[in-house]
C-alpha positions, -999 to +999 in steps of 0.1 A: +314+022-060+292+022-028+260+001-029+228+021-031+200+009-008+169-005-026+136+011-018+105-003-034+088+031-030+113+046-054+097+026-082+061+033-074+057+067-090+025+062-110-009+047-103-002+021-129+030+010-111+012+010-077-016-011-091+008-036-107+028-039-075-003-045-053-016-070-078+017-090-077+015-091-039-022-102-040-016-128-067+013-145-049-001-177-034+023-175-005+014-139+005-008-131+035-023-100+050+011-090+065+025-089+029-003-067+018+002-043+047+040-041+040+031-033+003+006-006+014+033+009+036+057+010+006+029+027-014+024+052+014+061+060+014+059+064-024+031+090-023+049+111+003+046+092+036+020+086+061+013+123+067+006+129+030-015+098+028-034+109+059-041+142+042-054+124+011-076+099+029-089+122+057-077+096+082-057+107+112-020+100+109-017+079+141-047+057+131-033+053+096+001+042+110-017+017+132-037+004+103-006-002+083+012-020+111+016-058+106+002-062+141-032-050+130-058-059+105-073-027+090-110-025+081-118-028+044-130+008+043-096+019+055-079-002+028-103+012+002-095+048+012-058+041+011-058+026-024-082+052-037-060+080-024-031+064-043-050+065-076-059+028-077-090+007-069-098-026-055-110-051-081-120-087-079-117-115-105-127-151-105-100-176-095-088-198-123 
């Protein structure tokens, strides 16, 4: 039986799954902004790709691709638009 490639985006079909995934990335003490951007790219793929996310956010596709690149640091308003377009929201809690 041939191996099936694993794609994280295949498991991010609901806003609840997306929120849980992003929270796991953010809660990992070893994660950094690159890990969050990789996670956001996986979420973008799950919702139909950068073109669909561009349509949902109102951001242009090229700019959105650049924002999700690990070579860049997107503005907080861009991150907010991305997560909102995926049916989740940013939320902060006190550190334990």
